[in-house]
C-alpha positions in Angstrom: 69.3 -9.6 6.1 72.7 -8.0 6.8 73.4 -6.5 10.3 74.3 -2.9 9.7 75.4 0.3 11.4 75.7 3.9 10.2 78.6 5.8 11.8 77.7 9.5 11.9 78.7 12.7 13.7 77.5 16.2 14.6 80.1 17.7 12.2 83.1 17.0 10.1 86.3 16.4 12.0 84.6 14.5 14.8 86.3 11.2 14.1 83.9 9.3 11.8 86.7 7.8 9.7 88.7 6.8 12.7 85.8 5.0 14.3 84.3 3.5 11.2 87.6 2.2 9.9 88.5 0.9 13.3 85.2 -0.9 13.7 85.5 -2.5 10.3 89.0 -3.7 11.0 88.2 -4.9 14.5 85.1 -6.9 13.4 87.0 -8.3 10.4 89.8 -9.4 12.7 87.2 -11.2 14.8 86.3 -13.3 11.8 83.2 -11.5 10.5 82.8 -10.8 6.8 82.4 -7.0 6.9 81.0 -4.9 4.0 82.3 -1.3 4.0 80.3 1.7 2.7 80.7 5.4 2.5 77.9 8.0 2.2 78.6 10.6 -0.5 81.0 10.8 -3.4 84.3 10.4 -1.4 86.9 8.2 -3.0 89.6 8.3 -0.4 87.9 6.9 2.8 86.7 3.8 0.9 90.3 2.9 0.2 91.0 2.7 4.0 87.7 0.7 4.4 88.9 -1.8 1.8 92.2 -2.2 3.6 90.3 -2.8 6.8 87.9 -5.4 5.4 89.5 -7.0 2.4 86.4 -6.0 0.3 85.8 -3.1 -2.1 84.8 0.1 -0.4 81.5 1.2 -1.9 79.7 4.6 -2.0 76.1 5.3 -1.3 75.1 8.6 -2.8 71.5 9.6 -3.0 72.3 12.6 -5.1 74.4 10.9 -7.8 72.4 7.7 -8.0 69.0 8.7 -6.6 67.4 7.7 -3.2 65.9 4.6 -4.9 69.3 3.2 -5.7 70.7 3.4 -2.2 69.2 0.2 -0.7 69.8 -1.9 -3.9 73.5 -0.8 -4.2 73.9 -1.5 -0.4 72.4 -5.0 -0.8 74.7 -5.7 -3.8 77.8 -4.7 -1.9 76.9 -6.4 1.3 75.7 -9.7 -0.2 77.1 -12.7 1.7 78.4 -10.5 4.6 77.8 -10.8 8.3 77.9 -7.1 9.0 77.9 -3.8 7.1 79.4 -0.6 8.5 78.4 2.7 6.7 80.5 5.8 7.3 78.6 9.0 7.0 79.5 12.3 5.4 79.9 15.7 7.1 77.3 16.2 9.9 74.5 13.7 10.3 71.8 16.0 8.8 74.0 17.8 6.2 73.2 17.0 2.6 73.2 18.5 -0.9 73.3 22.3 -0.6 69.8 23.8 -0.6 68.0 20.4 -1.1 67.0 19.5 2.4 68.0 16.0 3.6 69.0 14.8 0.1 72.3 12.9 0.2 72.7 13.3 3.9 73.8 10.6 6.3 70.4 10.9 7.9 68.6 10.1 4.7 70.8 7.1 3.9 70.2 5.7 7.4 66.5 5.9 6.8 66.7 4.4 3.4 68.7 1.5 4.9 66.5 1.3 8.1 69.9 1.3 9.9 70.7 2.4 13.5 73.1 5.3 13.8 76.1 5.5 16.1 76.9 9.1 16.8 80.6 9.9 17.1 81.0 13.0 19.3 84.2 15.0 19.7 84.1 15.4 23.5 87.4 17.3 23.8 86.0 20.6 24.9 82.8 19.7 26.8 81.4 17.6 29.7 77.7 17.9 30.7 76.9 19.7 27.5 77.4 16.5 25.5 74.0 15.3 26.8 72.2 18.4 25.3 74.1 17.8 22.0 73.2 14.2 21.8 69.6 14.9 22.8 69.2 17.4 20.0 70.5 15.1 17.4 68.5 12.2 18.6 65.2 14.1 18.7 65.6 16.2 15.5 64.1 13.6 13.2 62.1 10.8 14.8 62.7 8.5 11.8 66.5 8.6 12.5 67.3 6.0 15.1 70.4 7.0 17.1 71.2 3.7 18.9 74.4 4.8 20.7 77.2 7.2 21.2 81.0 6.8 20.9 82.9 9.5 22.6 86.1 10.6 20.8 89.1 12.5 22.0 88.4 11.9 25.7 91.0 13.6 27.8 91.2 11.4 30.9 89.3 8.8 33.0 87.7 11.6 35.0 86.6 13.3 31.8 85.1 10.0 30.6 83.2 9.6 33.9 81.7 13.1 33.6 80.6 12.5 30.0 79.0 9.1 30.9 77.2 10.6 33.9 75.7 13.3 31.7 74.6 10.9 29.0 72.9 8.7 31.5 70.2 11.3 31.5 69.8 11.3 27.7 68.7 7.8 27.3 71.2 7.1 24.5 73.8 4.5 25.6 77.5 5.1 25.4 79.0 2.3 23.3 82.6 3.5 23.4 85.1 6.1 24.6 88.4 6.8 22.7 91.3 8.9 23.9 93.5 11.1 21.7 95.8 8.9 19.6 98.0 10.8 17.2 99.7 7.6 16.0 96.5 6.5 14.2 96.0 9.7 12.2 96.5 9.5 8.5 98.3 12.4 6.8 96.3 14.9 4.8 96.9 17.3 1.9 95.0 19.6 -0.4 92.1 17.2 -1.1 91.9 15.4 2.2 93.6 12.2 3.4 96.5 10.8 1.5 95.1 7.7 -0.3 96.0 4.2 0.7 97.6 3.6 -2.7 100.3 6.1 -1.9 101.2 4.8 1.6 100.1 1.2 1.7 102.6 0.0 4.3 102.0 2.9 6.7 98.2 2.6 6.0 98.3 -1.0 7.1 99.9 0.0 10.4 97.4 2.8 10.9 94.4 0.6 10.3 95.8 -2.0 12.7 96.3 0.7 15.3 92.7 1.9 14.7 91.4 -1.7 15.2 93.4 -2.0 18.5 92.1 1.4 19.7 88.5 0.5 18.9 88.7 -3.0 20.5 90.1 -1.4 23.7 87.6 1.5 23.9 84.4 0.2 22.4 81.7 -2.3 23.4 81.9 -4.5 20.3 79.3 -6.9 21.6 76.9 -4.0 22.2 77.6 -2.5 18.7 77.1 -5.8 17.0 73.8 -6.4 18.9 72.7 -2.9 17.8 73.6 -3.7 14.2 71.6 -7.0 14.4 68.6 -5.1 15.5 68.1 -3.5 12.1 65.0 -4.8 10.4 65.0 -6.6 7.0 65.2 -4.5 3.8 62.7 -5.1 1.1 63.6 -5.1 -2.6 66.2 -6.8 -4.7 69.9 -6.1 -4.8 71.4 -4.1 -7.7 72.9 -6.3 -10.3 75.3 -5.0 -13.0 73.9 -7.4 -15.6 70.3 -6.6 -14.9 71.1 -2.9 -14.8 72.0 -2.9 -18.5 69.4 -2.2 -21.2 68.4 -5.9 -21.4 68.0 -6.4 -25.1 71.0 -4.2 -26.2 73.3 -5.7 -23.5 72.4 -9.3 -24.4 73.1 -8.6 -28.1 76.4 -6.9 -27.2 77.5 -9.8 -25.0 76.7 -12.3 -27.7 78.6 -10.3 -30.3 81.7 -10.1 -28.2 81.8 -13.8 -27.6 85.4 -14.9 -27.0 86.7 -11.7 -28.5 85.6 -9.4 -25.7 87.3 -6.0 -26.1 90.0 -5.1 -23.6 89.3 -1.9 -21.6 92.4 -0.6 -19.9 91.6 1.2 -16.6 94.3 3.4 -15.1 95.2 2.7 -11.4 98.1 3.0 -9.0 99.0 5.9 -6.8 98.3 8.6 -9.3 94.8 7.4 -10.4 93.2 5.8 -7.3 89.7 7.3 -7.6 87.1 4.9 -8.9 83.8 3.3 -8.2 83.7 -0.5 -8.1 80.4 -0.5 -10.0 82.1 1.0 -13.1 84.3 -2.0 -13.8 81.4 -4.3 -12.9 79.2 -2.6 -15.5 81.9 -2.7 -18.1 82.4 -6.5 -17.5 78.6 -7.0 -17.6 78.5 -5.2 -21.0 81.0 -7.6 -22.4 84.4 -6.0 -21.8 87.6 -7.5 -20.3 88.8 -4.9 -17.8 92.5 -4.8 -17.2 94.2 -2.4 -14.8 97.5 -0.7 -15.5 99.7 1.9 -13.7 100.7 4.9 -15.7 103.5 5.6 -13.2 105.3 2.3 -14.0 103.9 0.6 -17.0 105.4 1.7 -20.3 102.8 0.0 -22.5 99.1 -0.3 -22.5 97.7 -3.8 -21.8 97.9 -6.0 -24.9 94.9 -5.6 -27.2 93.6 -2.4 -25.6 90.5 -1.2 -27.4 89.4 1.4 -25.0 90.8 3.4 -22.1 89.3 4.7 -18.8 91.4 7.2 -16.8 89.6 8.2 -13.6 90.4 10.5 -10.8 93.4 10.8 -8.5 96.4 13.0 -7.9 98.4 13.4 -11.1 99.4 16.8 -9.9 101.4 15.1 -7.1 103.1 12.8 -9.6 103.5 15.1 -12.6 107.3 14.6 -12.9 107.0 10.8 -12.8 104.0 10.7 -15.2 105.9 13.0 -17.6 109.0 10.8 -17.4 107.1 7.8 -18.6 107.3 9.0 -22.2 106.6 5.5 -23.9 103.2 5.3 -22.2 102.3 8.9 -22.9 103.0 8.2 -26.6 100.9 5.0 -26.5 98.0 6.8 -25.0 98.2 9.6 -27.6 98.4 7.0 -30.4 95.4 5.2 -29.1 93.4 8.4 -29.0 94.5 9.4 -32.4 93.2 6.1 -33.8 89.8 7.1 -32.5 89.6 4.5 -29.7 87.1 5.3 -26.9 88.8 7.1 -24.0 86.9 8.2 -20.9 88.8 10.6 -18.7 87.5 12.1 -15.5 89.3 14.9 -13.6 92.8 13.4 -13.2 92.4 11.7 -16.5 91.6 15.1 -18.1 94.8 16.5 -16.7 96.8 13.5 -18.0 95.5 14.0 -21.5 96.4 17.7 -21.6 99.5 19.1 -23.3 101.1 19.8 -19.9 100.5 19.8 -16.2 102.3 22.4 -14.1 104.8 22.8 -17.0 105.5 19.0 -17.3 104.6 17.4 -20.6 101.6 15.0 -20.5 99.9 13.0 -23.3 99.1 16.0 -25.5 95.8 14.5 -26.6 94.0 17.7 -25.7 95.1 21.2 -26.8 94.9 22.4 -23.2 97.2 23.2 -20.3 96.6 22.3 -16.6 98.0 23.8 -13.4 97.4 23.8 -9.7 95.2 26.5 -8.3 94.6 28.1 -4.9 90.8 27.6 -5.3 89.0 24.4 -4.3 86.2 23.5 -6.7 83.8 21.2 -4.9 80.2 20.3 -5.2 77.4 18.4 -6.8 76.4 19.3 -10.4 73.5 18.7 -12.8 74.7 18.2 -16.3 73.5 17.5 -19.8 75.6 16.0 -22.6 76.1 18.7 -25.3 78.1 16.6 -27.7 77.7 13.0 -28.9 80.5 10.9 -27.4 81.6 7.4 -26.5 79.8 7.9 -23.2 76.6 9.6 -24.0 74.4 10.9 -26.8 73.5 14.6 -26.9 70.8 15.4 -24.4 71.7 12.7 -21.9 71.2 14.1 -18.4 73.4 13.1 -15.5 74.3 14.2 -12.0 77.9 14.5 -11.1 80.4 15.8 -8.6 83.5 18.1 -9.0 86.4 18.0 -6.6 89.7 19.5 -7.6 92.3 22.2 -7.0 93.5 22.5 -10.6 92.5 24.6 -13.6 92.5 23.5 -17.2 92.8 26.2 -19.9 90.7 26.4 -21.9 88.0 24.8 -19.8 86.1 23.4 -22.8 86.9 22.3 -26.3 85.2 23.1 -29.6 82.8 20.2 -28.8 82.3 20.4 -25.0 81.5 17.4 -22.9 78.8 18.7 -20.6 76.6 21.7 -20.0 76.4 22.4 -16.3 73.2 23.8 -14.8 74.4 24.6 -11.2 75.7 26.5 -9.4 76.3 28.4 -12.6 75.6 27.7 -16.2 78.6 26.9 -18.3 80.0 24.3 -20.7 82.9 22.1 -19.7 85.2 19.3 -21.0 86.3 18.0 -24.3 84.8 15.6 -26.9 87.1 14.8 -29.9 87.1 11.6 -31.9 86.6 8.9 -29.3 87.8 11.0 -26.3 85.4 12.2 -23.6 87.4 14.2 -21.0 85.9 16.3 -18.2 86.3 17.3 -14.6 82.9 15.8 -13.8 82.8 12.6 -11.8 79.7 10.5 -12.5 78.4 7.3 -11.0 77.6 4.9 -13.9 75.1 2.8 -11.8 72.8 5.8 -12.1 73.1 5.7 -16.0 74.2 2.1 -16.9 73.8 2.9 -20.6 77.1 4.8 -20.3 79.0 1.6 -19.7 77.1 -0.3 -22.4 77.7 2.5 -25.0 81.4 2.7 -24.1 81.8 -1.1 -24.4 80.0 -1.2 -27.7 82.3 1.6 -29.1 85.3 -0.4 -27.9 84.0 -3.4 -29.8 83.6 -1.3 -33.0 
């Protein structure tokens, strides 16, 4: 059993990331092995969690992976740890649009049988905080709110008023944090600036968060609450067991010492990835090697396949364009028919140009920044056979971008989307599969096996 807490809030902007990251860093500094998790599809917060704990930040998404996968993925990520801290998404009870509690922090807390710490922005209230906490604590009797952390407290007197009010609620106050501008991370068009782009400053911010949490929170009380969580039943997810057993064993045997090299884009421009993707590729018999398109002028030696995930190529378009040797190497690899999986940022990188700057030119498409934010969960079906999926494969995914690619689909589109509107999207040509859609391969492990097998071929 792993002691565990879910850090939630009444709404976005209350301070979940501040508190969750600070708790992770404070407990890690105290010598505990801390497992960091994030509810939902967010890629950026897990980067700060990883910095705070020294372990990969992992996502728990009941929409992308299904409710039945939440506890196994949690157990996989937290194996061998003393404590797990799970940062929620949006407000406690907010989930996938129009689908009840699905993918909400509340649902995840119930699936993990984990107590919830509610972070409340107390900056504009005093006694009303008790009514707010009472409402959240009583809304769903299966959600156990074990404590409150008051955030943005204005003064000692303000804190006293808040604590007196909450004495009547029956929910203990486990911390009170004042306003601290020095620990805020900068934001831009898609949220916080990722750790990969500001590592030195991020290290300082995380250290400041840990100090703030140590000073303002009852760490002993929070740890005791985490240890009150009951045991979870069922086995941990395992990337090897998740494969199609017979096909995966055959693939692994066939690779032998000649495992294909799969190059995975990383660095500041391509920092969005799920840890389970590389774990599944390795379990399917591939050697995964990371490279940085901003600085590396060649693909890793022996590259047989390429994965280019999400990130911020729009921020680094001039630098990516200036690395002409790598752009040519990517184009040549794709032209040879090698498997290439490109999600969102990868799609932009494979286009002819991005905001007027030449990119790899693999796709006959042009990309540009847009005023419109495209955001939300999607249901999709593969409409073309590709290195990732055969026609008819159904997946759930997520879109999150402020860019537009024209045209939006090639002669052989990647996906047919069912919601919120019906449309085809993305490109399949030779070995390339390029799309805006982010997917979580743990929900469809056959994707990784298929990709690795194509790399071997």
